[in-house]
C-alpha positions in Angstrom: 2.9 45.7 -40.7 0.8 46.6 -37.7 -1.4 43.6 -38.4 1.6 41.3 -38.6 2.9 42.6 -35.3 -0.5 42.1 -33.6 -0.8 38.6 -35.0 2.7 37.7 -33.8 2.0 39.2 -30.4 -1.3 37.2 -30.1 0.5 34.0 -31.1 3.3 34.7 -28.6 0.7 35.3 -25.9 -1.2 32.1 -26.9 2.1 30.1 -26.9 3.1 31.6 -23.5 -0.3 30.7 -22.1 -0.2 27.1 -23.4 3.4 26.7 -22.3 2.7 27.9 -18.8 -0.4 25.8 -18.6 1.7 22.7 -19.7 4.3 23.5 -17.0 1.7 24.0 -14.3 -0.1 20.7 -15.1 3.2 18.8 -15.3 4.4 20.2 -12.0 1.1 19.1 -10.4 1.6 15.6 -11.8 5.2 15.4 -10.4 3.9 16.5 -7.0 1.2 13.8 -7.1 3.7 11.1 -8.2 5.9 12.1 -5.3 2.9 12.0 -3.0 2.4 8.4 -4.1 6.0 7.6 -3.3 5.6 9.2 0.1 2.4 7.3 0.8 4.0 4.1 -0.2 6.9 4.8 2.1 4.5 5.1 5.0 2.8 1.8 4.1 6.2 0.2 3.8 7.2 1.4 7.2 4.2 -0.1 9.0 4.5 -3.3 7.0 8.1 -3.6 8.1 7.0 -2.9 11.7 4.5 -5.8 11.5 7.2 -8.0 9.9 9.5 -7.2 12.7 6.9 -8.1 15.4 6.1 -11.5 13.9 9.2 -13.4 14.8 8.7 -12.6 18.5 5.0 -13.6 18.3 6.0 -16.8 16.5 8.6 -17.7 19.1 6.1 -17.2 21.9 3.5 -19.4 20.2 6.2 -22.1 19.3 6.7 -22.7 23.0 3.1 -23.7 23.4 2.3 -25.2 20.0 5.4 -27.0 18.7 3.4 -29.4 16.5 1.9 -26.5 14.4 5.0 -26.6 12.0 3.1 -25.8 8.8 1.8 -22.6 10.2 5.3 -21.5 11.2 6.7 -22.5 7.8 4.0 -20.5 6.0 4.8 -17.4 8.1 8.5 -17.8 7.4 7.8 -18.1 3.7 5.5 -15.0 3.7 8.2 -13.0 5.6 10.8 -14.1 3.0 8.4 -12.9 0.2 8.0 -9.6 2.0 11.8 -9.2 2.3 12.3 -10.1 -1.4 9.6 -7.9 -2.8 10.9 -4.9 -4.7 7.9 -3.1 -6.2 4.7 -1.9 -4.6 2.7 -4.6 -6.4 5.1 -7.3 -5.2 4.9 -5.9 -1.6 1.1 -5.9 -1.8 1.0 -9.5 -2.9 3.5 -10.5 -0.2 1.5 -8.6 2.4 -1.6 -10.6 1.4 0.3 -13.8 1.8 1.6 -12.7 5.2 -1.9 -11.6 6.3 -3.2 -15.1 5.5 -0.3 -16.7 7.4 -1.0 -14.5 10.4 -4.7 -15.5 10.3 -3.7 -19.1 10.5 -1.4 -18.4 13.4 -4.3 -16.7 15.3 -6.5 -19.7 14.7 -3.7 -21.9 16.2 -3.7 -19.6 19.3 -7.4 -20.3 19.8 -6.5 -23.9 20.5 -4.2 -23.0 23.3 -6.0 -21.2 26.2 -2.9 -21.1 28.3 -1.1 -19.1 25.6 -3.8 -16.5 25.6 -3.0 -15.8 29.3 0.8 -15.4 28.6 1.8 -11.8 29.3 4.4 -11.7 26.5 1.9 -13.1 24.0 -0.8 -10.6 25.1 1.6 -7.6 24.7 2.8 -8.8 21.3 -0.8 -9.4 20.2 -1.7 -5.9 21.3 1.3 -4.4 19.4 0.3 -6.4 16.4 -3.3 -5.2 16.6 -2.1 -1.6 16.8 0.2 -2.2 13.8 -2.6 -3.7 11.8 -4.7 -0.6 12.5 -1.8 1.6 11.3 -1.5 -0.5 8.2 -5.2 -0.1 7.4 -4.9 3.7 7.7 -1.8 3.9 5.6 -3.2 1.6 2.9 -6.3 3.8 2.7 -4.2 6.9 2.4 -2.0 5.3 -0.3 -5.1 4.2 -2.3 -6.5 7.7 -2.1 -3.3 9.3 -3.3 -3.0 6.8 -6.2 -6.6 7.3 -7.1 -6.2 11.1 -7.2 -3.1 10.8 -9.4 -4.8 8.3 -11.8 -7.8 10.6 -12.1 -5.7 13.6 -12.7 -3.7 12.1 -15.5 -6.8 11.0 -17.3 -8.6 14.4 -17.2 -8.4 16.7 -20.2 -6.0 18.5 -20.9 -3.9 16.7 -18.3 -4.0 13.5 -20.3 -2.2 15.3 -23.2 0.5 16.6 -20.8 0.8 13.2 -19.2 1.3 11.4 -22.5 4.0 14.0 -23.6 5.7 13.7 -20.2 5.5 9.9 -19.9 3.3 9.8 -16.8 1.9 6.3 -16.5 -1.2 5.1 -14.6 -0.3 3.6 -11.2 -2.2 0.3 -10.7 -0.6 -0.9 -7.4 -3.7 -0.6 -5.3 -4.5 -2.5 -2.1 -7.6 -4.5 -2.6 -9.8 -6.5 -0.3 -9.4 -10.3 -0.7 -12.3 -12.1 -2.3 -12.8 -14.0 1.0 -13.2 -10.7 2.9 -16.3 -9.9 0.8 -18.2 -12.9 2.3 -19.7 -12.9 5.8 -18.0 -15.5 8.1 -20.0 -18.7 8.8 -21.7 -18.5 12.2 -21.1 -21.5 14.4 -23.7 -22.4 17.1 
């Protein structure tokens, strides 16, 4: 009888240890998943800030470069894609489209020296540059949080808890464009 009581006590302690470990690991995963949502909210905020600055910048450039219609159309399409994106992956793709359209707009600006001396344009360009820096910082933070979460749910015994608790890998990373990996051509 004593042996049975000891075996039951040991099994109960073992079950309690496993159960509390499961709960601890699951709570860590919930915390990390919420950290991803928070980091995404920060990215989304700065992306929205940039999206809000762009119409003013476009209007300023339009006054000087009315014939550059395709650039303005591509910016409008990219902003519409940003507004319609629902998931982080869709927002990331729309952001890449918007970044490309902005690059083309800045190339147009190079063709209009009088535009570069316009005070309103210079102020908007400075605000946009500051916003781009904020976006870079928030993207990096987001990618770090996603990477920590993905690593955590793949480690043993966390992977067991993750599979029982339906935690999924998060694959919505910001990645550098293929063109960004190549050095720009130098013109002499």
